[in-house]
Residue, then its C-alpha position, 0 to 999 in steps of 0.5 A: m086109241w091106246l096105239i095112238r097114245i103110244v105113237v104120240l108118246l114116242i114122237l113127242p120127245f123128239a118134237v120137243l127136242a127139235q123145238k128146243n134146238a130151233a130156239k137157239f139155232d144159229i142161222q149164218g148168212h153166207r157172205g151176207a145173203r149171197g143167193l139174194m144180194p151181191e156177196n160180201t157187200i154191205p147190201a148183202m149183210l143188211k139183207a141178211l139182217e132183214l131176214g133175221v140171221t143171228t150171225l153174219e158170215l164173211d171173208v176178209v183179205i188185206t190191201a196194199d195199204l193194210q186195210v181189212l177188206v171184205s172179199h172171198e178172193s185175194w184178187i178181183n174175181a172176174d166171175i162177179c166183178l167188172d173192171s175199173n171201166d165197167r167192162e167184163m174181164s177174163n179170169s186170168r186178168g182178174k187174177q193178176l189184180n192181186i188185192y194185196q198189191l192194190r190200195y183200197l181206193d183203187i179197189t173201189r173202182f171195181d163194180c162187184g155187184s152189177k154182173k149177172v151170176s148164173r149160179f144165183p138167179e135170185q140175186e138182185k144186181r146193183p153197182v157196189h164195191k168191196p167194202l172195208l170191214d170197218d165200214l161194213i160193221q158200222a153199217c150193220e151196227r147202225y141198222t140193228r140199232e135203228r130197228r131195235l134188233p138184237p145185236v148180231r154176231y159176226n163170223i169172219e174168215i181169215k183167208s190165208s194159206p202158207a202158199g200166200d204168205r207175203k204174196d197174197h196176204p201178210l203173215p198169219d199173225d200180222f193178218a190176225e192182228l189187223v182184223l183184231r184191231v178193227l174188232y176192238q175199235r168197233n167194240i164187237v170182239e166178244r160177238t165175233t168168231i174167227q174162222s179159217f181153213d188155215i190153222r195158223p191164225l187160229q193158233y195165234l189167236h188162241q195163244l194170244n187169249a183173244p176174247v173171240k170164238l174160234a172155228y175150224l173150217t174143213e172140207d175133208d173127212e178128218e178125225l176130230a182127235a187128229i184135228t184137235k192134235k193138229l190145232g193144239f186146242i179144242p176150237d169153239t166151233y167145228s165147221p165142215e162141208y155139210t155133206r160130211v155131217d152125220k149124227e155120230l159127228v154131232v154127238a162127237c162134237h158135243a162131247l168135246n163141247m164144240l158147236l157144229i155149224p156146217w157150210t154151205v146149206n141151201e136146200k130146205a130138205d138138207m136144212e131140215k135133215l141137219l136140224k133133226m141131227g142136232v147141229d147148232g146152226l148152218i151157213t147158207d146163201y139163203p137165210d130166208r129159206a133157213a128161217e122158213v125151215l125154223r118156223g116150220v119146226t117151232e110151229n109144229 
C-alpha cells in the first residue's frame, strides 16, 4: 500500500500540470481545418470553429488590385485548384497565374475546393474560391456571434520574401499595412497574431508598435539568441516545425517569455508528446484530433 501511495504522489503533480496546460492550450486550425475542408477557405474556417479551435491559422497574399487574399501560394496552385473553365491544369500553368498580377474578380473564377487532394482523404470537396481576408473575418465573426461562442483569435501569416518583392507581393512594409487596415476595419487587431518566415514585416510591425502579437516561423535549427538578435526584439511566439521541439526548447522559450507553438502536428501521439513537454499550443490540419487529445488529458 505504501508503495502505491508513493507512486501516486510522484505522478499526481505531473497530471495536475498537464491538466493546467490543457486548460489554456491553444489549438490552431491550420489553414482552417485543411485535413477536413479545402484549405484557406471560409468553409474550412467555419469547420474549425465548429470543432472548437481557439485560433484560426491562415495565410495571406496580395492581388493586383491590392486586396488581401487568403492563400498559401502567391499563384493558383494546380494541386488544389481547377482552371477558370473547371479543368485540371499543369503546375507550370498554375505558377504562371501570379496572384499579384490578377484582380480579385479574376481569381474568383478558379475553383479551389472541388479537386481531390490525395494527401487529405478525409477532406470534403465543394466548389469554393479563395476568399478575401475581410470576407473571411466577417463570416467567422458572424458564426461565433450567432452561436454565442467565445471570440476566436486569428494567426495570419504574411507570405513574403526578398526574392518576391514587387514581383509576387508588395514591399513588406506595404504588405503589412494592407493587412493591418483590414484588421482595424474589422476591430480584431488585438485578437490577431501576425506570423512570418520573413523577418522584415515582423520588424516593421514591431517598430510601428502595432497592437498585434508577433510570431516568428522557422523550419531550421536556430539558436534562440541568434533569432532574437536577427529580429532585434523578442517575439511573442516562437513557431518551429514540430519535430525540432524538445523539453529544453520549451524551457528556453518560456525563460524569454515567449510562447512555443509548433507546426504542423497531425498525429495524436505527437500531440500528446508535445503537450507533455509543455508547449503552449499547436497548429494542426486536424483540430478534431487535437480536441480529442485535450479531452483525454483533462478527463484523466
